[in-house]
C-alpha positions as CSV (number, residue, x, y, z in Angstrom):
1,M,-122.7,153.0,52.1
2,S,-124.4,150.7,49.6
3,P,-124.7,151.8,45.9
4,T,-128.5,151.7,46.2
5,R,-128.6,154.1,49.1
6,L,-126.1,156.4,47.4
7,L,-128.3,156.6,44.3
8,N,-131.4,157.3,46.5
9,R,-129.6,160.4,48.0
10,L,-128.7,161.8,44.6
11,P,-130.9,164.6,43.3
12,T,-133.5,163.7,40.7
13,W,-132.3,166.2,38.1
14,L,-128.8,164.7,38.3
15,L,-130.1,161.2,37.7
16,T,-132.1,162.4,34.8
17,R,-129.1,164.1,33.1
18,L,-126.9,161.1,33.7
19,A,-129.4,158.8,32.2
20,V,-129.4,161.0,29.0
21,W,-125.8,161.9,28.7
22,I,-124.1,158.6,29.5
23,P,-125.6,156.7,26.6
24,F,-125.0,159.6,24.3
25,W,-121.3,159.8,25.1
26,L,-121.0,156.0,24.8
27,A,-122.5,156.1,21.4
28,C,-120.2,158.9,20.3
29,C,-117.2,157.0,21.5
30,L,-118.3,153.8,19.7
31,A,-118.8,155.9,16.5
32,L,-115.3,157.2,16.5
33,P,-113.1,155.5,13.9
34,A,-110.6,153.2,15.5
35,K,-106.9,153.6,14.6
36,A,-105.5,150.9,12.5
37,A,-103.9,148.2,14.6
38,L,-101.5,147.0,11.8
39,V,-100.0,149.2,9.1
40,V,-97.8,147.9,6.3
41,D,-94.8,150.2,6.0
42,E,-93.0,148.4,3.2
43,M,-93.9,145.6,0.8
44,S,-91.4,143.7,-1.4
45,V,-92.6,141.2,-4.0
46,M,-90.5,138.8,-6.1
47,V,-92.2,136.9,-9.0
48,Q,-90.4,133.9,-10.4
49,M,-91.8,132.8,-13.8
50,T,-91.4,129.1,-14.8
51,K,-91.7,127.2,-18.0
52,E,-94.7,125.3,-16.8
53,D,-97.1,128.3,-16.8
54,R,-96.7,128.8,-13.0
55,I,-95.3,131.6,-11.1
56,V,-93.8,131.5,-7.6
57,V,-94.5,134.7,-5.6
58,T,-92.6,135.7,-2.5
59,E,-94.0,138.7,-0.5
60,R,-92.2,140.4,2.4
61,F,-94.1,142.8,4.6
62,K,-92.6,145.2,7.1
63,A,-95.5,146.2,9.4
64,T,-96.1,148.1,12.6
65,V,-98.5,146.9,15.3
66,S,-99.8,149.9,17.1
67,G,-101.1,148.3,20.3
68,N,-100.8,145.3,22.6
69,R,-103.4,142.5,22.3
70,T,-104.8,143.9,19.0
71,N,-103.5,141.4,16.4
72,H,-102.6,137.7,16.0
73,G,-101.0,138.5,12.7
74,M,-102.2,139.6,9.3
75,Y,-104.2,138.3,6.3
76,R,-103.7,138.5,2.6
77,T,-106.5,138.2,0.0
78,I,-105.4,136.9,-3.4
79,P,-107.8,136.7,-6.5
80,L,-107.7,133.4,-8.4
81,K,-108.7,134.6,-11.8
82,P,-107.1,133.1,-15.0
83,R,-105.4,135.6,-17.2
84,F,-106.5,134.0,-20.5
85,E,-110.0,133.2,-21.7
86,G,-110.8,129.5,-22.4
87,L,-111.8,126.4,-20.5
88,E,-108.3,125.1,-20.5
89,R,-107.5,128.1,-18.3
90,Q,-110.2,127.8,-15.7
91,N,-108.7,125.5,-13.1
92,V,-106.3,127.9,-11.3
93,D,-104.0,126.0,-9.0
94,F,-102.9,127.8,-5.8
95,R,-100.6,126.5,-3.1
96,V,-99.1,128.2,-0.1
97,M,-95.4,127.2,0.2
98,G,-94.3,129.1,3.3
99,V,-95.5,131.5,6.0
100,F,-93.0,133.3,8.4
101,I,-93.4,135.9,11.1
102,D,-90.2,137.5,12.4
103,G,-88.3,134.5,10.9
104,N,-90.4,131.8,12.6
105,P,-92.4,129.4,10.4
106,Y,-96.2,129.0,10.8
107,P,-98.8,126.7,9.3
108,T,-99.4,127.0,5.6
109,D,-102.9,125.5,5.7
110,D,-104.6,128.5,7.4
111,V,-106.4,129.4,4.2
112,K,-110.0,130.4,3.7
113,H,-111.8,130.2,0.3
114,I,-113.7,133.4,-0.4
115,D,-115.7,134.7,-3.3
116,G,-113.3,135.1,-6.2
117,G,-110.2,133.9,-4.5
118,V,-108.6,132.9,-1.2
119,C,-107.6,134.6,2.1
120,V,-104.3,133.5,3.5
121,F,-103.7,134.1,7.2
122,L,-100.2,134.8,8.5
123,R,-100.9,134.5,12.2
124,D,-100.6,132.6,15.5
125,Q,-104.0,132.3,17.0
126,S,-102.6,131.2,20.3
127,R,-100.8,134.4,21.1
128,W,-100.9,138.2,20.4
129,L,-98.3,140.1,18.5
130,A,-96.3,142.6,20.6
131,K,-96.5,146.2,19.9
132,G,-93.9,147.5,17.4
133,K,-92.2,146.4,14.2
134,H,-92.7,142.9,12.6
135,V,-91.7,141.2,9.4
136,F,-94.0,138.8,7.6
137,W,-93.1,136.5,4.8
138,L,-95.5,134.7,2.4
139,R,-94.5,132.4,-0.4
140,Y,-97.1,130.8,-2.8
141,E,-97.4,129.3,-6.2
142,I,-100.2,130.1,-8.6
143,S,-100.9,129.0,-12.2
144,Q,-102.5,130.4,-15.4
145,Q,-101.4,134.0,-14.9
146,V,-99.5,134.3,-18.2
147,A,-101.3,135.5,-21.3
148,F,-100.5,134.0,-24.7
149,F,-100.6,136.2,-27.8
150,G,-99.7,135.6,-31.4
151,D,-96.2,137.2,-31.2
152,H,-95.4,137.2,-27.5
153,D,-96.3,135.9,-24.0
154,E,-96.7,138.3,-21.1
155,L,-97.2,138.5,-17.4
156,T,-99.2,141.4,-15.9
157,W,-99.2,141.3,-12.1
158,N,-100.8,143.5,-9.5
159,A,-98.0,143.5,-7.0
160,V,-100.1,145.7,-4.7
161,G,-103.8,145.5,-5.0
162,S,-106.4,148.2,-4.4
163,E,-108.0,146.4,-1.5
164,W,-105.5,147.2,1.2
165,K,-107.6,149.2,3.7
166,D,-104.8,151.5,4.8
167,G,-102.7,151.3,1.7
168,V,-99.0,150.3,1.6
169,G,-95.9,152.4,2.2
170,K,-93.0,151.7,0.0
171,A,-93.4,149.0,-2.6
172,S,-91.1,147.1,-5.0
173,C,-91.5,144.2,-7.3
174,L,-88.8,142.0,-8.8
175,V,-89.8,139.9,-11.9
176,L,-87.5,137.0,-12.9
177,A,-87.9,135.5,-16.4
178,P,-87.8,131.7,-17.0
179,E,-84.5,130.0,-17.5
180,G,-83.2,130.7,-21.0
181,A,-85.7,133.5,-21.7
182,S,-85.1,137.2,-22.0
183,I,-87.5,140.0,-21.2
184,S,-88.3,141.9,-24.4
185,D,-90.3,144.7,-22.9
186,D,-91.6,145.9,-19.5
187,R,-94.2,148.3,-18.2
188,A,-95.4,149.6,-14.8
189,W,-98.3,151.7,-13.5
190,T,-99.6,153.0,-10.2
191,G,-102.9,154.7,-9.3
192,K,-106.6,154.0,-9.5
193,V,-107.9,151.1,-11.6
194,G,-107.3,151.8,-15.3
195,S,-104.7,154.5,-14.7
196,K,-101.7,154.5,-17.0
197,E,-99.7,157.0,-15.2
198,S,-96.3,155.6,-14.0
199,E,-94.6,156.8,-10.8
200,V,-92.3,153.8,-10.9
201,E,-88.6,153.4,-11.2
202,R,-87.4,150.5,-13.4
203,A,-84.0,148.7,-13.6
204,R,-83.1,145.8,-15.9
205,G,-80.4,143.3,-15.0
206,K,-79.5,139.7,-14.1
207,S,-80.2,137.7,-11.0
208,R,-77.5,135.7,-9.1
209,E,-78.7,132.6,-11.0
210,G,-78.3,134.4,-14.4
211,L,-81.9,134.9,-15.0
212,D,-83.1,138.0,-16.8
213,A,-84.8,140.3,-14.3
214,V,-86.4,143.7,-14.0
215,L,-86.9,145.6,-10.7
216,Y,-89.7,148.1,-10.1
217,R,-89.9,150.6,-7.2
218,T,-92.7,153.0,-6.5
219,K,-91.7,156.6,-5.9
220,G,-94.1,157.0,-3.0
221,P,-96.7,155.1,-1.0
222,V,-99.5,153.1,-2.7
223,R,-102.6,154.8,-1.3
224,P,-105.9,153.0,-0.5
225,G,-107.9,152.1,-3.6
226,S,-104.8,152.3,-5.8
227,D,-102.8,149.5,-7.6
228,F,-99.2,148.9,-8.3
229,T,-99.1,146.9,-11.5
230,V,-96.1,145.5,-13.5
231,A,-96.0,143.8,-16.9
232,V,-93.2,142.0,-18.7
233,S,-93.2,140.6,-22.3
234,L,-91.4,137.4,-23.4
235,P,-90.7,135.9,-26.8
236,K,-92.9,132.9,-27.8
237,G,-91.9,129.4,-26.9
238,H,-90.4,129.7,-23.5
239,I,-93.6,128.9,-21.5
240,A,-95.8,125.9,-22.3
241,A,-99.1,127.1,-23.9
242,P,-102.3,125.4,-22.7
243,V,-103.8,122.6,-24.8
244,P,-107.0,123.9,-26.6
245,Y,-110.2,122.6,-25.0
246,R,-112.6,120.5,-27.1
247,P,-116.1,120.7,-25.6
248,E,-117.3,117.6,-27.5
249,E,-114.6,115.6,-25.7
250,D,-115.8,116.7,-22.3
251,L,-117.7,113.6,-21.4
252,P,-118.8,114.6,-17.9
253,F,-120.2,117.9,-19.2
254,T,-122.0,116.1,-22.0
255,L,-123.5,113.6,-19.6
256,A,-124.6,116.4,-17.3
257,C,-126.4,118.2,-20.2
258,L,-128.2,115.0,-21.1
259,A,-129.1,114.3,-17.5
260,C,-130.5,117.8,-17.0
261,A,-132.5,117.5,-20.3
262,L,-134.0,114.2,-19.2
263,L,-134.7,115.4,-15.7
264,S,-136.5,118.5,-17.0
265,G,-138.5,116.5,-19.5
266,L,-139.4,113.8,-16.9
267,V,-140.5,116.2,-14.2
268,S,-142.6,118.2,-16.7
269,F,-144.3,115.0,-18.0
270,L,-145.0,113.7,-14.5
271,L,-146.5,117.0,-13.4
272,W,-148.7,117.1,-16.5
273,H,-149.6,113.4,-16.1
274,F,-150.7,113.7,-12.4
275,H,-151.9,117.3,-12.2
276,G,-152.3,118.9,-15.6
277,R,-154.1,116.3,-17.7
278,D,-157.7,116.9,-18.4
279,P,-160.2,114.6,-16.8
280,R,-161.7,111.9,-19.0
281,T,-165.1,112.9,-20.2
282,G,-166.0,109.8,-22.3
283,P,-167.4,109.8,-25.9
284,V,-169.5,112.8,-27.1
285,A,-172.9,111.9,-28.5
286,P,-175.5,114.3,-30.0
287,L,-177.8,115.8,-27.3
288,F,-181.3,116.9,-28.2
289,Y,-181.7,119.3,-25.3
290,P,-179.6,122.0,-23.6
291,P,-177.1,121.1,-20.9
292,Q,-178.7,120.5,-17.5
293,V,-178.1,122.6,-14.4
294,P,-175.4,120.9,-12.1
295,K,-176.8,119.0,-9.2
296,R,-175.0,121.2,-6.7
297,L,-177.2,124.1,-7.9
298,E,-180.5,122.3,-7.8
299,G,-180.8,122.7,-4.0
300,E,-180.7,126.5,-4.2
301,D,-184.4,126.9,-5.0
302,R,-183.8,127.0,-8.7
303,K,-186.7,126.2,-11.0
304,N,-184.9,126.0,-14.3
305,R,-183.7,122.5,-15.3
306,F,-181.5,123.6,-18.2
307,L,-178.7,126.1,-18.4
308,S,-179.5,129.3,-20.1
309,A,-178.0,130.3,-23.4
310,G,-175.8,132.8,-21.6
311,A,-174.5,130.1,-19.2
312,V,-173.7,127.9,-22.2
313,N,-171.7,130.7,-23.8
314,Y,-170.0,131.4,-20.4
315,L,-168.9,127.7,-20.0
316,A,-168.2,126.9,-23.7
317,K,-164.7,128.3,-23.6
318,G,-163.7,126.4,-20.5
319,E,-161.1,124.3,-22.3
320,S,-159.0,127.4,-23.0
321,N,-159.4,128.8,-19.4
322,D,-161.4,131.8,-20.8
323,L,-164.6,131.5,-18.8
324,G,-166.7,134.6,-19.5
325,L,-169.7,136.1,-21.1
326,D,-169.1,137.8,-24.4
327,S,-171.4,139.8,-26.6
328,A,-172.8,136.7,-28.3
329,G,-173.7,135.2,-25.0
330,F,-175.5,138.4,-23.9
331,A,-177.3,138.7,-27.2
332,A,-178.4,135.1,-26.8
333,L,-179.8,135.9,-23.4
334,L,-181.8,138.8,-24.9
335,L,-183.1,136.5,-27.7
336,Q,-184.0,133.9,-25.1
337,L,-186.0,136.4,-23.1
338,Q,-187.7,137.5,-26.4
339,A,-188.6,133.9,-27.1
340,K,-190.2,133.7,-23.6
341,G,-192.2,136.9,-24.4
342,R,-190.4,139.0,-21.8
343,F,-188.6,141.3,-24.3
344,A,-189.0,142.3,-27.9
345,I,-186.2,143.6,-30.1
346,R,-187.1,145.9,-33.0
347,G,-185.1,147.9,-35.4
348,N,-182.5,147.6,-38.2
349,P,-178.9,148.6,-38.8
350,K,-179.9,152.0,-40.1
351,T,-182.4,153.2,-37.5
352,G,-180.8,151.2,-34.6
353,Y,-182.2,148.7,-32.3
354,V,-184.6,149.2,-29.4
355,L,-185.3,146.8,-26.5
356,Y,-188.8,147.0,-25.0
357,Q,-191.3,144.9,-23.0
358,P,-194.3,143.8,-25.1
359,G,-197.8,143.3,-23.8
360,G,-199.5,140.0,-23.2
361,R,-198.6,137.0,-21.2
362,P,-195.1,135.6,-21.2
363,R,-194.4,132.3,-22.9
364,D,-192.3,130.7,-20.1
365,F,-191.5,127.3,-21.7
366,E,-188.6,127.2,-19.2
367,P,-188.4,129.0,-15.8
368,L,-186.1,132.0,-15.7
369,S,-182.5,131.6,-14.7
370,P,-180.8,133.9,-12.3
371,E,-179.0,135.7,-15.1
372,E,-182.2,136.3,-16.9
373,E,-183.8,137.6,-13.8
374,A,-180.8,140.0,-13.4
375,I,-181.6,141.5,-16.8
376,L,-185.3,142.0,-15.9
377,E,-184.4,143.6,-12.6
378,R,-182.2,146.2,-14.4
379,F,-184.8,147.0,-17.1
380,R,-186.6,150.3,-16.4
381,G,-189.0,152.2,-18.7
382,T,-190.7,151.3,-21.9
383,G,-187.7,150.9,-24.1
384,L,-183.9,151.0,-24.4
385,A,-182.2,152.3,-27.5
386,F,-178.8,150.7,-28.1
387,S,-177.4,153.9,-29.7
388,S,-178.3,156.1,-26.8
389,R,-175.5,156.7,-24.3
390,D,-177.8,156.7,-21.2
391,D,-179.6,153.6,-22.4
392,A,-176.3,152.0,-23.3
393,R,-175.2,152.4,-19.7
394,I,-178.2,150.4,-18.6
395,V,-177.4,147.7,-21.2
396,L,-173.9,147.6,-19.9
397,A,-175.1,147.2,-16.3
398,M,-177.3,144.3,-17.4
399,E,-174.4,142.6,-19.0
400,Q,-172.3,143.1,-15.9
401,D,-175.0,141.8,-13.6
402,C,-175.3,138.7,-15.7
403,A,-171.6,138.1,-15.6
404,K,-171.6,138.5,-11.8
405,R,-174.4,135.9,-11.4
406,L,-172.5,133.5,-13.6
407,D,-169.3,134.0,-11.7
408,A,-171.1,133.3,-8.5
409,D,-172.8,130.1,-9.9
410,F,-169.6,128.7,-11.5
411,P,-166.6,129.6,-9.3
412,H,-163.3,127.8,-9.6
413,M,-164.3,125.8,-12.7
414,Y,-160.7,125.7,-14.0
415,E,-157.5,124.6,-12.4
416,P,-154.6,126.4,-14.0
417,C,-151.9,124.4,-12.1
418,L,-149.7,127.5,-11.7
419,L,-147.6,126.0,-8.9
420,E,-146.8,123.0,-11.1
421,I,-145.9,125.2,-14.0
422,A,-143.7,127.3,-11.8
423,A,-142.1,124.2,-10.3
424,S,-141.1,122.9,-13.8
425,L,-139.9,126.3,-14.9
426,A,-137.8,126.7,-11.7
427,L,-136.3,123.3,-12.1
428,S,-135.3,123.9,-15.7
429,W,-133.8,127.3,-14.7
430,W,-131.8,125.6,-11.9
431,C,-130.6,122.9,-14.3
432,F,-129.6,125.6,-16.8
433,L,-127.7,127.5,-14.1
434,L,-125.9,124.3,-13.1
435,L,-124.8,123.8,-16.7
436,N,-123.9,127.4,-17.2
437,F,-121.6,127.3,-14.1
438,W,-120.5,123.7,-14.6
439,H,-116.9,124.5,-15.6
440,E,-116.4,127.0,-12.8
441,L,-117.8,124.4,-10.4
442,A,-115.5,121.8,-11.9
443,A,-112.5,124.2,-11.4
444,W,-113.4,124.2,-7.7
445,G,-113.4,120.4,-7.7
446,F,-117.0,120.4,-6.5
447,A,-115.6,120.6,-2.9
448,W,-118.4,121.7,-0.6
449,Q,-116.4,124.1,1.5
450,A,-115.0,125.8,-1.6
451,L,-118.4,125.7,-3.4
452,T,-120.2,127.6,-0.6
453,Q,-117.9,130.5,-1.3
454,S,-118.3,130.4,-5.0
455,A,-120.4,133.0,-6.8
456,A,-121.7,130.3,-9.1
457,V,-123.1,128.3,-6.2
458,K,-124.5,131.4,-4.6
459,A,-126.6,131.8,-7.8
460,L,-127.5,128.1,-7.7
461,M,-128.5,128.3,-4.0
462,C,-130.9,131.1,-4.7
463,A,-134.1,129.5,-3.5
464,I,-136.4,132.4,-3.9
465,V,-135.8,134.3,-7.1
466,P,-136.1,131.5,-9.7
467,P,-139.4,130.2,-8.3
468,A,-140.7,133.7,-8.1
469,L,-139.8,134.5,-11.7
470,A,-141.2,131.1,-12.8
471,Y,-144.5,131.7,-10.9
472,G,-144.7,135.2,-12.6
473,A,-144.1,133.6,-16.0
474,A,-146.8,131.0,-15.2
475,L,-149.3,133.7,-14.5
476,I,-148.9,135.2,-17.9
477,A,-148.3,132.0,-19.8
478,P,-151.1,131.1,-22.3
479,V,-152.9,127.9,-21.2
480,G,-154.8,125.7,-23.7
481,W,-154.0,125.0,-27.4
482,D,-156.5,127.5,-28.8
483,D,-155.0,130.3,-26.6
484,L,-151.6,129.1,-27.6
485,K,-152.4,129.6,-31.3
486,E,-153.9,133.0,-30.7
487,K,-151.3,134.5,-28.4
488,Y,-148.1,132.8,-29.6
489,V,-146.9,135.6,-31.7
490,M,-144.7,135.4,-28.6
491,A,-143.9,131.7,-29.3
492,P,-141.2,132.5,-31.8
493,L,-139.9,135.2,-29.4
494,L,-139.7,132.7,-26.6
495,G,-138.1,130.1,-28.9
496,L,-135.5,132.6,-30.0
497,G,-134.9,133.6,-26.4
498,V,-134.4,130.0,-25.3
499,L,-132.2,129.3,-28.4
500,G,-130.1,132.4,-27.6
501,A,-129.7,131.4,-24.0
502,A,-128.7,127.8,-25.0
503,S,-126.2,129.1,-27.6
504,M,-124.5,131.2,-25.0
505,L,-123.8,128.2,-22.8
506,P,-120.0,128.6,-22.2
507,W,-117.6,126.1,-23.8
508,S,-120.2,123.9,-25.3
509,S,-120.7,121.8,-28.5
510,P,-123.9,121.8,-30.6
511,L,-125.0,118.6,-28.9
512,Q,-124.6,120.2,-25.5
513,Q,-126.4,123.3,-26.6
514,A,-129.2,121.2,-27.9
515,C,-129.6,119.6,-24.5
516,A,-129.5,123.0,-22.8
517,F,-132.2,124.1,-25.3
518,A,-134.3,121.1,-24.3
519,V,-133.9,121.9,-20.6
520,L,-135.5,125.3,-21.1
521,A,-137.9,124.5,-23.9
522,V,-139.6,121.3,-22.6
523,P,-141.3,123.0,-19.6
524,L,-142.5,125.8,-21.9
525,L,-144.1,123.2,-24.3
526,F,-145.9,121.5,-21.4
527,A,-147.1,124.8,-19.8
528,P,-150.0,125.4,-22.2
529,F,-151.4,121.9,-21.4
530,M,-151.0,122.1,-17.7
531,G,-154.3,123.8,-17.0
532,R,-157.4,121.6,-16.8
533,P,-161.1,122.0,-16.2
534,T,-162.7,120.6,-13.1
535,V,-164.7,117.3,-13.3
536,E,-167.9,119.3,-13.2
537,L,-166.8,121.6,-16.0
538,A,-165.6,118.6,-18.0
539,G,-169.1,117.1,-17.8
540,L,-170.8,120.3,-18.7
541,L,-168.5,120.7,-21.7
542,R,-169.3,117.2,-22.9
543,Q,-173.0,118.1,-22.8
544,I,-172.4,121.4,-24.6
545,K,-170.4,119.6,-27.3
546,G,-173.2,117.1,-27.7
547,F,-175.8,119.9,-28.0
548,A,-173.7,121.8,-30.4
549,M,-173.3,118.7,-32.5
550,Y,-177.1,118.4,-32.7
551,L,-177.5,122.1,-33.6
552,M,-174.9,121.9,-36.4
553,T,-176.2,118.7,-37.9
554,A,-177.5,119.2,-41.5
555,E,-181.1,118.3,-42.4
556,T,-180.1,115.2,-44.4
557,D,-178.0,113.9,-41.5
558,S,-180.8,114.5,-39.0
559,L,-182.6,111.4,-40.4
560,N,-179.9,109.2,-39.0
561,L,-180.4,110.6,-35.4
562,V,-182.2,108.3,-33.0
563,N,-185.5,109.8,-31.7
564,P,-184.9,113.4,-32.7
565,P,-187.4,116.0,-31.4
566,E,-190.1,117.3,-33.6
567,E,-188.5,120.1,-35.6
568,D,-190.9,123.0,-36.0
569,L,-190.7,126.8,-35.7
570,N,-191.3,126.6,-32.0
571,L,-188.2,124.5,-31.6
572,Y,-186.3,126.8,-33.9
573,T,-187.2,129.8,-31.7
574,R,-186.5,128.0,-28.5
575,Y,-183.0,126.8,-29.5
576,L,-182.0,129.8,-31.6
577,P,-180.4,131.6,-28.5
578,Y,-178.2,128.6,-27.9
579,A,-177.2,128.5,-31.5
580,V,-176.2,132.2,-31.2
581,A,-174.3,131.5,-28.0
582,L,-172.3,128.7,-29.7
583,Y,-171.8,130.6,-33.0
584,C,-173.7,128.1,-35.0
585,E,-176.9,130.1,-35.8
586,Q,-176.3,129.8,-39.6
587,A,-176.3,126.0,-39.5
588,W,-179.4,126.0,-37.2
589,G,-181.2,128.4,-39.6
590,R,-180.5,126.3,-42.7
591,R,-182.4,123.4,-41.1
592,F,-185.5,125.6,-41.0
593,A,-184.9,127.6,-44.2
594,G,-187.9,126.1,-45.9
595,Q,-190.3,126.9,-43.1
596,L,-188.9,130.4,-42.6
597,A,-189.4,131.1,-46.4
598,L,-193.1,130.6,-46.1
599,L,-193.4,133.4,-43.6
600,D,-193.6,137.1,-44.4
601,D,-190.9,139.5,-43.3
602,A,-192.7,140.6,-40.2
603,A,-193.4,137.1,-39.0
604,S,-189.9,136.1,-39.7
605,A,-188.5,139.0,-37.7
606,E,-190.9,138.2,-34.9
607,I,-189.6,134.6,-34.7
608,A,-185.9,135.3,-35.3
609,G,-185.6,138.8,-33.9
610,A,-183.3,141.2,-35.7
611,G,-180.5,140.1,-38.0
612,I,-178.3,138.1,-35.7
613,G,-175.0,139.4,-37.0
614,E,-176.1,143.1,-37.0
615,L,-177.7,142.6,-33.5
616,R,-174.5,141.2,-32.1
617,Q,-172.4,144.0,-33.6
618,R,-174.8,146.8,-32.4
619,L,-174.9,145.2,-29.0
620,Q,-171.1,145.2,-28.8
621,E,-171.1,148.9,-29.8
622,S,-173.6,149.7,-27.1
623,L,-171.6,148.0,-24.4
624,V,-168.5,150.0,-25.5
625,L,-170.6,153.2,-25.6
626,G,-171.9,152.5,-22.1
627,A,-168.4,152.0,-20.6
628,E,-167.0,155.2,-19.4
629,P,-163.3,155.5,-18.7
630,V,-162.4,155.8,-15.0
631,V,-159.7,158.3,-14.1
632,R,-157.8,157.7,-10.9
633,R,-156.2,160.6,-9.1
634,S,-153.2,160.0,-7.0
635,S,-152.8,161.9,-3.7
636,G,-149.4,163.4,-2.7
637,G,-147.8,161.8,-0.1
638,G,-116.5,139.1,14.3
639,D,-113.8,137.9,11.7
640,S,-111.7,140.6,10.4
641,S,-111.0,138.7,7.2
642,P,-113.1,139.7,4.1
643,S,-115.8,137.4,2.6
644,S,-114.8,138.2,-1.0
645,V,-112.0,139.6,-3.0
646,R,-112.3,141.7,-6.1
647,S,-110.1,141.2,-9.0
648,T,-109.7,144.4,-11.0
649,S,-107.9,142.7,-13.8
650,S,-109.5,141.5,-17.0
651,S,-109.6,137.8,-17.7
652,G,-109.5,138.5,-21.4
653,S,-106.5,138.3,-23.8
654,I,-105.8,142.1,-24.3
655,S,-102.1,142.7,-24.2
656,S,-100.7,145.2,-21.7
657,F,-98.4,146.4,-24.4
658,S,-101.1,147.3,-26.9
659,S,-102.9,150.6,-27.2
660,R,-106.1,149.2,-25.7
661,G,-104.5,147.2,-22.9
662,G,-102.5,147.8,-19.8
663,G,-103.0,150.1,-16.9
664,S,-103.1,149.9,-13.2
665,G,-105.0,146.9,-11.9
666,S,-105.1,145.2,-15.4
667,G,-103.3,142.0,-14.5
668,G,-103.5,139.1,-12.1
669,G,-102.7,139.2,-8.4
670,G,-103.8,142.2,-6.5
671,G,-106.3,141.8,-3.6
672,G,-105.5,143.3,-0.3
673,G,-104.8,142.5,3.3
674,G,-104.8,143.8,6.9
675,G,-104.5,142.9,10.5
676,C,-106.3,140.0,12.0
């Protein structure tokens, strides 16, 4: 009977239960912890110290393989961390000298570089180990594991590291002193990292070759997460001390610092030259009339030929990327509507100011602009008192409508070049990371296969975080020299931060630190100048500067102007709003001081409106009074080898025989291992 017909004859309830329970039991079986295929029953370590600051380590493992076709062998992770701080101790040499399984030799080049060290494989990939007992031998040579102190030299070695997944059974370690040297002191610890409890037996003696030796044996197994650490102390002079490193003599590192500084400066300059430089506007000459409306707005049924005083105020700060309407610009719009007979402003600082619509025909010497029409659309009633909260809200709504109209008329008038700033900052950060990890990279020999496993290169290869941080910095970076002067209380702080980062460049001379400072500082210096106005805004700014030049020209200098307009009180009233918008009303008023002095106070107030300074201040107070705080309420709502090896030891120069030093996991070596 075919399987299909058999399934068709089975009851539906049985098929339903099988469909539910079979995947459930399979998942439970997969979730059960698998029994270790290889367990180290005994580990014996012999450490031979030499006069050349190298040690030869021989490790013997007695292991049990619990099943057939489960293991090709075992692996052993070994940290490659120098025991002494200093550049002269960064290039740790490691060489596998022999690999044996059950007395048979195997290749010594089956080594994988991992983060923080190496993984050595003791295996035969062409066959499986048989179930039962096996003996593994590993012999290797490693440098820079001896620490040099003022009165002694010492070796602290993690014979059994804390990264053995299933721990190790019995463990012993034999340390042999160099030829002609005697061991002056010894220590041993077992347990978690930092533990100073000793469950170790020690015996001093001589080897067959007459070398001074000490043998350590644990009293029990070394459990997972625990270390078996030994330490021996030798008198000075028996091991060659490293030659002190002189950073100023490290020519490749100095050239790398200079190259990074030049690269950072060149890229920042090119980005500014091609993307951040302001467009050329040509010479600025006095302009006897307000700036004209851009041609792109003329086809939108606009009747006004010239920009309003509010638009001039809105655009005047374009060089500092601060487009916006301030209280002076809004006051200028009100004065312009008063000059056209649409509004009247009465009052004084004591009684307050009132805005109302006078009777009579308006004097529209220039058609209304959209922002002026927005003010008239908002005005309701016979008068608005600036000191009244209800009226202040209407005044605030007028100002907001004006700003919206101006934002709609002049969008994207400034190019901040944030991507260019972020690119230069990201490049400088990558260059600084390269210099910061240069010595570690040099210790790896800049070999690609080794570099891809290095923690330094993992930081260098981070392609998202530095640009993201640089882009965030570009968003908050002040753009424009005026803004730089105002906001750079943070300039000294940024300078100190960059200087501090450069001074912490490891193993560097003052020249190298200066180059690192330039790598980080040059993009920050170019950042305020990377933003630029558009070509249209640059042209409008040129007209605004020319018009401001005319408004601020003194009466004696006006005789030198070519074809100036007839200067009477009508011209004064017409251009006063622009003078207020550009903060030059005092200079404009001095030109008409003689004519204004002939008028009585009422006529002068009719022409000039209220006192300009008091009006601007009261208007600002009214805008603040009309702004109500908004309170928001929140609603409730395949390879078994490891990719890295952790070294629990300190790379510093704290002695294991001092009150501060020593303890389990405090030396070189360590790591772990397991079946593979």
